[in-house]
C-alpha positions in Angstrom: 8.6 -1.7 12.2 11.5 -1.7 9.9 13.3 1.0 11.9 16.8 -0.5 11.6 16.4 -1.2 7.9 15.1 2.3 7.2 18.0 3.9 9.1 20.6 1.8 7.2 19.1 2.5 3.8 19.0 6.2 4.6 22.8 6.0 5.3 23.4 4.1 2.1 21.8 6.7 -0.1 23.9 9.4 1.5 26.9 7.9 -0.2 25.5 9.3 -3.5 24.7 12.7 -2.1 26.9 15.4 -3.7 27.7 13.1 -6.7 27.1 14.7 -10.1 26.1 11.6 -11.9 25.6 7.9 -11.5 28.7 5.8 -12.2 29.4 2.1 -11.9 31.8 2.9 -9.0 29.4 4.9 -6.8 26.5 2.7 -7.6 28.5 -0.4 -6.6 29.6 1.3 -3.3 26.0 2.3 -2.5 24.5 -1.1 -3.3 27.2 -2.9 -1.3 25.9 -1.0 1.7 22.3 -1.7 0.7 23.0 -5.4 0.5 24.5 -5.3 4.0 21.5 -3.5 5.3 19.2 -6.1 3.8 21.2 -9.0 5.3 21.3 -7.3 8.7 17.5 -7.1 8.4 17.4 -10.9 8.1 16.5 -10.9 4.4 17.3 -14.1 2.5 20.8 -13.9 1.0 19.7 -14.9 -2.5 16.8 -12.4 -2.4 19.2 -9.6 -1.2 21.7 -10.3 -4.0 19.1 -10.6 -6.7 17.5 -7.3 -5.5 20.7 -5.3 -5.6 21.7 -6.8 -8.9 18.3 -5.7 -10.4 18.7 -2.2 -8.9 22.3 -1.8 -10.2 21.1 -2.8 -13.7 18.3 -0.3 -13.7 20.4 2.5 -12.2 23.2 2.2 -14.7 20.6 2.2 -17.5 19.1 5.5 -16.4 20.0 8.9 -17.6 19.9 11.4 -14.7 18.0 14.5 -15.6 19.5 17.8 -14.6 16.6 18.4 -12.1 17.1 15.0 -10.4 20.0 14.2 -8.1 21.6 10.7 -8.4 20.6 9.9 -4.8 16.9 10.8 -5.5 16.9 8.5 -8.6 18.4 5.7 -6.5 15.7 6.1 -3.9 13.0 5.9 -6.7 14.5 2.8 -8.2 14.9 1.1 -4.8 11.4 2.0 -3.8 9.9 0.5 -7.0 12.0 -2.7 -6.5 11.0 -3.1 -2.9 7.4 -2.8 -3.8 7.9 -5.4 -6.6 9.8 -7.7 -4.2 6.9 -7.7 -1.8 4.3 -8.4 -4.5 3.7 -5.1 -6.3 0.0 -4.7 -5.4 -2.3 -5.8 -2.6 -3.7 -9.3 -3.0 -7.5 -9.7 -2.6 -9.0 -12.4 -0.4 -11.4 -14.8 -2.2 -14.8 -14.6 -0.5 -16.9 -16.3 -3.3 -19.5 -18.9 -2.4 -22.0 -19.1 0.5 -20.5 -19.9 2.8 -17.0 -18.9 1.7 -14.4 -21.0 3.7 -11.0 -19.9 5.0 -8.6 -22.4 6.5 -5.8 -21.3 8.9 -2.5 -23.0 9.1 0.8 -22.2 10.9 3.3 -23.0 13.6 2.5 -23.3 17.3 2.5 -19.8 18.9 2.4 -17.9 15.6 -0.8 -16.0 16.7 -3.1 -18.0 14.5 -6.1 -18.1 16.9 -5.9 -14.3 17.6 -5.6 -13.6 13.8 -8.7 -15.8 13.2 -10.7 -13.4 15.5 -9.1 -10.3 13.9 -10.0 -11.5 10.4 -13.6 -12.3 11.4 -13.9 -8.9 13.0 -12.5 -7.2 9.8 -14.7 -9.0 7.4 -17.8 -8.5 9.6 -17.3 -4.7 10.0 -15.8 -3.9 6.6 -17.4 -6.4 4.2 -20.7 -7.0 6.0 -20.0 -10.7 6.4 -21.7 -13.0 9.0 -18.8 -15.2 10.1 -18.7 -18.5 12.0 -15.5 -19.4 13.8 -14.6 -23.1 14.0 -12.4 -24.5 16.8 -10.5 -27.4 15.3 -7.6 -27.5 17.8 -8.7 -30.6 19.6 -5.2 -31.0 21.3 -5.3 -27.8 23.3 -8.5 -27.1 25.3 -7.2 -23.6 26.0 -7.3 -22.8 22.3 -11.1 -23.5 22.1 -11.7 -21.4 25.2 -9.5 -18.6 23.6 -11.5 -18.6 20.4 -14.8 -18.5 22.4 -13.5 -15.4 24.3 -12.5 -13.7 21.1 -15.8 -14.6 19.5 -17.6 -13.0 22.4 -15.5 -9.8 22.1 -16.4 -9.2 18.5 -19.9 -10.7 18.5 -19.2 -13.7 16.3 -20.5 -17.3 17.1 -18.0 -20.1 17.6 -18.6 -23.7 16.6 -16.9 -26.2 18.9 -17.4 -29.9 19.8 -16.1 -31.0 23.2 -16.3 -34.7 22.4 -13.1 -36.1 21.0 -13.9 -36.0 17.3 -11.5 -35.7 14.4 -10.8 -32.1 13.2 -12.0 -33.1 9.7 -15.5 -34.1 11.1 -15.7 -31.0 13.2 -14.9 -28.7 10.2 -17.5 -30.5 8.0 -20.2 -30.3 10.8 -19.4 -26.6 11.2 -20.0 -25.9 7.5 -23.4 -27.6 7.8 -24.1 -25.5 10.8 -23.2 -22.3 8.9 -25.6 -23.2 6.1 -28.4 -23.9 8.5 -27.8 -20.6 10.5 -27.2 -18.4 7.5 -23.5 -17.7 8.1 -21.9 -16.7 4.8 -18.3 -17.1 6.0 -16.6 -19.9 7.9 -13.1 -19.5 9.3 -11.5 -22.7 10.5 -8.8 -22.4 13.2 -6.5 -25.4 13.3 -3.9 -26.7 15.8 -0.4 -25.3 15.5 2.0 -27.8 14.1 5.6 -28.3 13.1 6.5 -28.9 9.5 8.5 -32.0 10.6 5.5 -33.5 12.4 4.3 -35.8 9.6 1.1 -36.9 11.4 0.0 -33.3 12.0 0.8 -32.3 8.5 -1.3 -35.1 7.1 -4.1 -34.0 9.4 -4.3 -30.4 8.0 -3.9 -31.7 4.5 -7.0 -34.0 5.1 -8.9 -31.0 6.5 -8.1 -29.0 3.4 -9.1 -31.8 1.1 -12.4 -32.4 2.9 -13.7 -28.8 3.1 -12.2 -27.4 -0.1 -11.6 -23.9 1.3 -11.6 -20.7 -0.8 -8.5 -19.6 0.9 -5.8 -21.4 2.9 -3.7 -18.9 4.8 -0.3 -19.5 6.4 0.1 -17.5 9.6 3.7 -16.8 10.7 5.3 -14.7 13.4 7.3 -12.0 11.6 9.8 -11.8 14.6 11.1 -15.3 13.7 12.9 -13.7 10.8 14.6 -16.0 8.3 13.1 -19.1 10.0 9.6 -17.8 9.1 10.6 -17.9 5.4 12.0 -21.5 5.7 8.9 -22.7 7.5 6.6 -21.0 4.9 8.5 -22.9 2.2 7.9 -26.3 3.9 4.2 -25.6 4.6 3.6 -24.4 1.0 5.1 -27.6 -0.4 2.5 -29.6 1.5 -0.5 -27.3 1.5 -0.1 -25.0 -1.5 -1.6 -22.2 0.5 -3.0 -19.0 -1.1 -1.4 -16.4 1.0 0.7 -15.4 4.0 -0.2 -13.5 7.2 2.6 -11.9 9.1 1.7 -11.3 12.8 3.6 -9.2 15.3 5.0 -7.0 12.5 4.9 -4.0 14.9 7.5 -5.7 17.1 10.0 -6.5 14.3 12.5 -3.7 13.6 14.3 -5.7 10.9 11.5 -6.8 8.5 13.4 -9.6 6.8 10.4 -11.9 6.7 8.2 -9.4 4.9 10.9 -8.7 2.3 11.9 -12.3 1.6 8.8 -14.5 1.9 7.1 -13.4 -1.3 10.2 -14.3 -3.4 10.9 -17.6 -1.7 7.4 -19.1 -1.8 5.9 -17.0 -4.6 2.7 -16.5 -2.6 1.4 -13.0 -1.6 1.4 -11.5 1.9 -2.3 -10.7 2.4 -2.5 -9.4 5.9 -0.2 -8.0 8.7 -0.9 -7.9 12.4 0.2 -4.6 13.9 -0.8 -4.9 17.6 -2.8 -6.8 20.2 -6.2 -5.2 19.8 -8.8 -6.9 17.6 -8.8 -4.1 15.1 -5.0 -4.2 14.8 -5.0 -5.8 11.4 -4.1 -4.3 8.0 -4.4 -5.5 4.4 -0.8 -5.7 3.1 0.0 -3.0 0.5 3.6 -3.6 -0.9 3.9 0.0 -2.4 2.8 1.6 0.9 5.2 -0.6 2.9 8.0 0.5 0.5 7.1 4.1 1.3 7.4 3.5 5.0 10.7 1.6 4.7 12.2 4.6 2.9 10.8 7.1 5.4 8.2 8.5 3.0 5.3 7.9 5.4 2.0 6.3 4.4 -0.7 9.0 4.0 -3.1 6.8 2.1 -3.4 4.3 5.0 -3.6 7.2 7.5 -6.5 8.7 5.6 -8.2 5.2 5.3 -8.0 4.7 9.1 -9.5 8.2 9.6 -12.3 7.4 7.2 -13.2 4.3 9.1 -14.0 6.4 12.2 -15.6 9.2 10.1 -19.3 9.7 10.5 -20.8 12.0 7.9 -23.8 13.1 10.1 -21.5 13.7 13.1 -19.1 15.7 10.9 -22.0 17.9 9.6 -23.2 18.5 13.2 -19.7 19.3 14.3 -19.2 21.8 11.4 -22.3 23.6 12.4 -21.2 23.8 16.0 -17.8 25.2 15.0 -19.4 27.8 12.8 -21.6 29.0 15.6 -18.6 28.9 18.0 -20.4 26.2 20.1 -17.5 23.6 19.9 -17.1 22.4 23.6 -15.3 19.9 25.7 -17.8 17.2 24.9 -16.9 17.6 21.2 -13.2 17.7 22.1 -13.5 14.4 24.0 -15.3 12.8 21.1 -12.5 13.7 18.7 -9.9 12.3 21.1 -11.7 9.0 21.3 -12.0 8.7 17.5 -8.2 9.3 17.2 -7.6 6.5 19.8 -9.7 4.1 17.8 -7.4 4.6 14.8 -4.6 2.7 16.4 -1.1 3.0 18.0 -0.2 6.7 18.2 3.5 6.3 17.2 2.5 4.2 14.2 -0.1 6.8 13.2 2.5 9.6 13.5 5.0 7.5 11.5 2.6 7.5 8.5 3.2 11.2 8.1 6.2 11.8 5.7 9.3 12.7 7.6 7.8 12.2 11.1 8.8 8.5 11.4 12.5 9.4 11.2 12.1 12.2 13.8 10.3 9.9 16.2 12.9 7.1 15.9 14.1 7.3 19.5 11.0 8.8 21.0 8.4 6.7 22.8 4.9 7.9 22.4 2.7 6.3 25.1 -0.7 5.1 24.0 -2.0 6.7 27.3 -0.9 10.1 26.0 -4.6 11.3 26.2 -5.2 9.8 29.6 -4.6 13.0 31.6 -6.7 15.1 29.2 -9.6 12.7 29.4 -9.3 12.6 33.2 -9.5 16.5 33.3 -12.6 16.6 31.0 -14.3 13.8 33.0 -13.7 15.8 36.2 -15.7 18.7 34.8 -19.4 19.2 35.4 -21.8 19.0 32.4 -22.1 22.8 32.6 -18.3 23.3 32.6 -17.9 21.1 29.5 -20.6 22.9 27.6 -19.5 26.4 28.7 -15.8 26.6 29.4 -16.1 30.3 30.1 -17.3 29.5 33.7 -13.9 27.8 34.6 -12.7 30.2 37.2 -9.8 29.6 39.6 -11.7 27.6 42.2 -13.4 25.3 39.6 -10.0 24.6 38.0 -8.5 23.7 41.3 -11.4 21.3 42.0 -10.9 19.7 38.5 -7.1 19.3 39.1 -7.8 17.6 42.4 -10.5 15.3 41.0 -8.4 14.3 37.9 -5.2 13.7 39.8 -3.4 16.4 37.8 -2.0 19.9 38.6 -3.6 23.3 38.2 -0.9 24.0 35.6 -2.1 21.1 33.5 -5.7 22.2 33.7 -4.8 25.7 32.7 -2.7 24.5 29.8 -5.5 22.3 28.5 -8.1 25.1 28.8 -5.7 27.5 27.0 -5.0 25.0 24.2 -8.8 24.3 23.9 -9.6 28.0 23.5 -6.8 28.4 20.8 -8.1 25.3 19.0 -11.7 26.7 19.0 -10.5 30.0 17.6 -8.5 28.3 14.9 -11.5 26.1 13.9 -13.7 29.2 13.8 -11.2 31.0 11.5 -10.9 28.0 9.2 -14.7 27.6 8.9 -15.1 31.3 8.1 -12.4 31.0 5.4 -14.0 28.1 3.5 -14.9 28.5 -0.2 -17.9 30.9 -0.7 -17.1 32.9 2.4 -16.7 36.7 2.0 -13.2 37.5 0.9 -11.1 40.4 2.3 -10.7 43.4 0.0 -7.6 43.5 -2.2 -5.2 46.4 -2.1 -4.0 48.1 -5.4 -0.5 49.4 -5.7 
């Protein structure tokens, strides 16, 4: 995401490199390029102009310290303003009450039903909630079926009424059901609608008035760019929603919607969809997004994703095995599977500062571990536990069984042995271990 904008901003800042100080002339030249970059990224014109005017005012009011280059100062100012433009800090979702109620709204095809399932999954696993999904799209039978399939995937019940009843009645009945069954969260999925469709807009307004939700979220496809912002404005005038959800942000290399929508509707972006899987959903952090746009990575989000897969007991067990040099291919396979659960590999790599820029034109296949897993699965239990028995004939059998070459098997075994040695050394060098003697001159 934001690849095009990141590249253009990087080129803009290079205009200041080599300059001894910030002047009105070189700032104007740099910000002219920044404004073009924002407009090319489909950012609203008024938003882009106001943004560059604010940056110019702050840049000219700064005294550049001798230790800081003008380009570095400009990056800092642009970073802070980008974060402010997108809301400054992450916006919390209101989960008060029992049950707490969340109402979904949005255009047809915006990814609303899929997001409904993702949000239920997130709040169930991370907040310990017991959700009930409500199918209120009475116009599209496939939508009800889709929600049921998603509910089954994540282990969350779905309330639906096949008889032709009004969405308002269905939503009210679902809330009663939630109270009877002990569900402390109700997420109401509604039909997609156009802002110009007066009847449909009246219907969702009636649903909101009847159920009085804690949160009304507007779900919009980020790839629709400036149209997403205009639609959000029209929906907000009717619904006065609490927050925005940007879906398919991973497919948008421009990012104009994320940068414009907060300023235009004055409502926070609360969540962003970053893939098709049910766990591909992130809380929106403006400061972290500004880091990523400017190629600074996003270490905090990377660590958070790693911690979600982190099991303290498993980590202690693994540490003991490494210390005793017992780390084997079963442990190696477990580590690979945990990394895969963290998400898209290229996105994970781009969270490391500097790596995103280096990977700009490189495609990292999510199946990158497939051949490694195939090789390990082709080993016998004894071979996984004791790699030392892997002689030539065993390696050839493994290569044939995994559909790989003997060279690939040899390469994996060599890398595994080097990894095991490195882990052993790091464990031995931890605080409290015996230090090497020092040498006096």
